[in-house]
C-alpha positions in Angstrom: 0.2 0.4 -0.1 1.4 3.6 -1.2 -0.1 6.9 -0.3 1.2 10.2 -0.9 0.4 13.2 1.9 -1.7 15.2 0.7 -2.1 19.4 2.3 -4.5 18.4 4.8 -2.6 15.2 5.9 0.2 17.5 7.0 0.7 17.4 11.2 -0.5 13.8 11.2 1.3 11.3 12.7 1.4 8.2 10.6 -0.4 6.0 12.4 -3.4 7.1 12.9 -2.9 8.9 9.3 -2.4 5.0 8.1 -5.7 3.9 10.1 -7.9 6.7 8.2 -7.0 5.8 5.6 -7.1 1.8 4.8 -9.8 -0.1 6.3 -6.6 -1.8 8.5 -6.6 -1.5 12.3 -4.2 0.8 14.5 -2.8 -2.3 16.1 -2.9 -4.3 13.6 -0.9 -1.5 11.7 1.4 -0.4 15.0 2.2 -4.9 14.3 2.6 -4.3 10.6 5.1 -1.1 12.2 7.4 -2.8 14.9 7.9 -5.4 12.2 9.8 -2.8 9.8 7.3 -2.9 7.1 6.9 1.4 7.2 8.4 3.4 4.9 8.3 7.0 4.8 10.1 8.4 1.8 12.0 4.8 1.2 13.6 5.1 4.7 11.6 2.8 7.4 10.3 4.8 9.8 8.4 5.0 13.6 4.7 4.7 14.1 5.3 8.9 15.5 6.9 10.5 12.9 5.0 13.3 11.8 3.4 13.6 8.2 4.2 16.1 5.6 2.3 17.3 2.4 4.2 14.9 -0.1 5.7 12.5 2.4 5.0 9.1 0.7 4.6 6.6 2.3 4.5 2.6 2.2 2.5 0.3 4.1 4.5 -3.3 3.6 1.0 -5.2 4.2 1.3 -8.9 3.9 -1.0 -11.2 1.5 -3.9 -13.0 2.9 -2.6 -16.6 3.1 -5.2 -19.6 1.0 -6.0 -22.1 3.2 -6.0 -25.4 1.4 -7.6 -27.5 4.5 -10.9 -28.6 4.2 -13.9 -28.2 5.6 -15.9 -30.3 7.4 -19.5 -30.5 9.1 -18.4 -31.7 12.7 -20.6 -30.0 16.0 -18.5 -27.9 17.6 -19.5 -26.8 21.3 -18.6 -23.0 20.4 -19.1 -20.9 23.2 -18.6 -17.1 22.2 -19.0 -16.0 18.6 -18.9 -12.3 17.4 -17.5 -11.3 14.2 -13.9 -10.9 14.8 -12.7 -14.7 17.2 -14.4 -17.0 18.3 -14.1 -19.7 21.6 -14.7 -23.4 21.1 -15.4 -26.1 24.0 -12.6 -28.4 22.3 -13.7 -31.8 23.8 -11.1 -34.6 24.8 -9.5 -36.8 21.6 -9.3 -33.7 19.1 -6.5 -32.9 17.5 -7.1 -28.7 16.8 -5.3 -28.9 13.7 -4.0 -30.9 10.5 -0.7 -32.6 10.2 1.0 -36.0 9.4 -1.5 -38.5 10.6 -4.4 -36.5 10.8 -5.8 -34.7 8.3 -9.1 -34.9 8.9 -11.0 -34.6 11.3 -9.3 -32.3 13.5 -11.0 -28.5 14.8 -9.7 -26.6 12.1 -11.7 -28.5 9.6 -14.8 -28.4 11.3 -14.0 -24.6 11.4 -13.5 -23.8 8.4 -17.2 -25.4 7.9 -19.1 -23.8 10.6 -17.1 -20.1 9.8 -16.9 -20.8 6.1 -13.3 -20.0 5.5 -13.4 -17.1 7.3 -10.5 -17.4 9.8 -6.5 -15.3 9.9 -4.6 -16.9 7.3 -1.1 -15.9 9.6 -0.7 -19.5 10.3 -1.0 -20.2 6.9 -2.6 -23.5 5.5 -2.5 -25.8 7.9 -4.0 -23.5 10.5 -5.9 -20.6 9.5 -7.7 -18.7 13.1 -5.4 -21.2 15.4 -4.0 -18.9 18.6 -3.2 -20.5 20.6 -2.7 -24.5 20.3 -3.8 -27.4 22.9 -3.0 -30.8 23.6 -4.9 -33.6 21.4 -6.6 -34.6 24.9 -6.8 -31.7 26.6 -9.8 -30.5 26.3 -11.2 -26.7 27.0 -11.4 -23.6 25.5 -9.4 -22.6 22.5 -9.5 -18.5 21.6 -10.1 -18.6 17.3 -9.0 -15.6 15.5 -11.7 -15.1 12.6 -9.2 -12.1 10.9 -5.4 -10.5 11.1 -5.8 -7.4 13.1 -8.0 -10.1 15.1 -4.9 -12.8 15.4 -1.9 -9.9 15.5 -3.9 -8.6 18.6 -4.0 -11.5 20.7 -0.9 -13.2 19.7 1.0 -10.3 21.0 -1.1 -10.0 24.4 0.0 -14.3 25.3 3.6 -13.0 23.5 3.0 -9.4 26.8 1.8 -12.5 29.1 -1.6 -11.0 29.5 -3.5 -12.7 28.3 -5.6 -14.9 30.8 -5.3 -18.8 30.6 -6.1 -21.4 33.7 -6.3 -25.1 34.0 -7.9 -27.2 36.1 -5.2 -30.8 36.8 -6.4 -33.6 38.7 -2.2 -35.0 39.9 -1.2 -37.6 41.7 -0.2 -37.0 45.3 -0.6 -34.1 47.5 1.5 -31.3 47.4 3.7 -30.2 49.5 3.2 -26.2 49.0 -1.0 -25.1 49.1 0.7 -22.7 46.0 2.8 -21.9 44.7 5.0 -21.8 41.0 7.2 -23.2 38.5 9.6 -21.3 36.6 12.2 -24.0 35.2 12.6 -23.5 32.0 11.6 -26.2 29.2 13.1 -27.8 26.1 13.2 -31.2 23.2 14.4 -33.9 25.4 17.6 -34.8 24.2 16.2 -38.5 24.9 13.0 -38.6 22.9 13.1 -35.6 20.4 8.7 -36.6 20.7 8.3 -35.8 24.6 9.6 -31.9 25.4 11.7 -31.8 28.7 13.1 -29.1 32.3 16.1 -28.1 30.7 18.4 -25.1 30.2 20.2 -26.2 26.8 17.7 -25.3 24.2 14.9 -23.9 25.6 13.0 -20.3 26.3 11.8 -19.4 29.8 8.2 -21.6 31.2 6.2 -20.5 34.2 3.3 -22.2 35.7 1.2 -21.1 38.2 -0.4 -23.2 40.9 -2.8 -23.6 43.7 -4.1 -26.8 44.9 -8.3 -26.4 44.7 -8.7 -29.6 46.7 -6.7 -32.6 48.4 -7.9 -35.7 48.5 -4.6 -37.5 49.8 -3.4 -39.6 47.1 -4.4 -37.1 44.1 -4.9 -33.4 44.9 -6.9 -31.0 42.3 -4.7 -28.1 41.1 -5.5 -25.0 39.4 -2.9 -24.0 37.0 -2.4 -19.9 36.1 -0.1 -20.2 32.5 2.7 -16.8 32.2 4.1 -18.2 29.3 2.4 -20.4 26.7 5.1 -23.7 25.9 5.0 -27.3 24.5 3.5 -29.7 27.5 3.8 -26.7 29.8 1.5 -27.5 32.9 2.2 -31.9 32.1 6.0 -31.1 32.0 6.0 -28.9 35.1 4.0 -30.8 37.5 6.1 -34.0 36.2 9.3 -32.0 36.6 7.6 -31.3 40.6 7.0 -35.3 41.6 3.0 -34.6 41.2 1.9 -36.0 37.0 -1.4 -35.1 36.0 -3.9 -38.8 36.5 -4.0 -40.3 33.1 -1.1 -38.7 31.1 -0.1 -40.7 28.5 4.1 -39.2 28.4 4.7 -37.5 31.4 2.3 -39.5 34.4 3.1 -43.4 35.5 2.3 -46.4 33.8 -0.7 -48.0 36.4 -3.4 -44.9 36.5 -6.3 -46.3 38.7 -8.8 -44.4 36.5 -9.5 -44.7 33.0 -9.4 -41.1 31.5 -8.6 -41.9 27.5 -6.0 -38.8 28.2 -4.8 -36.9 31.0 -7.1 -34.8 33.5 -6.5 -32.0 31.7 -8.7 -28.7 30.7 -8.6 -25.5 30.0 -11.4 -23.7 32.0 -10.5 -19.8 31.4 -9.7 -17.3 29.1 -9.5 -13.9 29.5 -8.4 -11.3 27.2 -8.5 -7.9 25.5 -10.8 -8.0 23.3 -9.5 -6.7 19.7 -12.3 -3.9 18.5 -14.0 -3.0 21.5 -11.1 -2.9 23.4 -12.9 -5.1 26.5 -12.2 -7.3 28.3 -13.8 -10.4 28.4 -13.8 -13.8 30.8 -14.9 -17.3 29.8 -15.0 -20.3 32.1 -16.4 -23.3 30.9 -17.2 -25.9 33.1 -15.3 -29.6 33.9 -16.5 -32.3 30.5 -19.0 -35.2 32.7 -15.8 -38.2 32.4 -14.3 -35.9 34.6 -16.5 -34.9 37.1 -17.6 -38.2 37.6 -14.5 -39.0 38.2 -13.9 -36.0 40.9 -17.4 -37.7 42.4 -15.4 -41.2 43.1 -13.1 -39.9 44.8 -15.3 -37.5 46.7 -17.0 -41.1 47.7 -13.8 -42.7 48.4 -12.5 -39.3 51.0 -17.0 -39.8 52.6 -16.2 -43.2 53.1 -12.5 -42.9 55.4 
């Protein structure tokens, strides 16, 4: 996009000028400027630069990536939706996006059908609209962007650690401290490339805040709030401190007392600043029925003791 500044626009900040001249949001424009995609008279510019008549403003707006994952009519539990984004309550066992071995039946396939293909293209053809992910066997809330502007705003909130993400995990054992913080970097395991682990080699900072909400003696129900969002973060961190998530086939124990179908980890709360209206929105989602039934069994066991 290239625009020449006229006399009436002289003195405007370039970010405000661009917002007036195009349908792009100021947050999206700022993201592009941060990526050095703005030039004034051929030179890379900042957002606060004031314009003069005759200046040539160039903004490199990336093309929307075409979406070539196929849409499928798969039922979804949509808990919030508007023109910019939606939040889905993903069921345990559903893969988030197509990949080797899972080219159909994924959340993305279902979203393409539900949204008629109107999803953010920033993450490419395999992950349209996907701002963040949760594991296949983790249930709960997932945020999906319909527009590139919404996607950039939400991704920036995740990067700034201002997006609220709370999970409910049933873990083995009784935690010594009822609440605390696990600050331990996570990277790929050198012994098994399919696994993650706490390591200081080729790793990224990972911070999980936890609080015990129920004590069942041999099990604790824990609320985990993510400060960062590394692959398998809660599962790795809880295993690292000696309290693996119940049902976790990768980081848990071999023999479980319950048939779970996967780890008992549920994304229960999502909170964020809405990209368009600028207000904080928080969505909560109850535990799935199979999870509640296991907690009922633990409650009965305690009452019989």
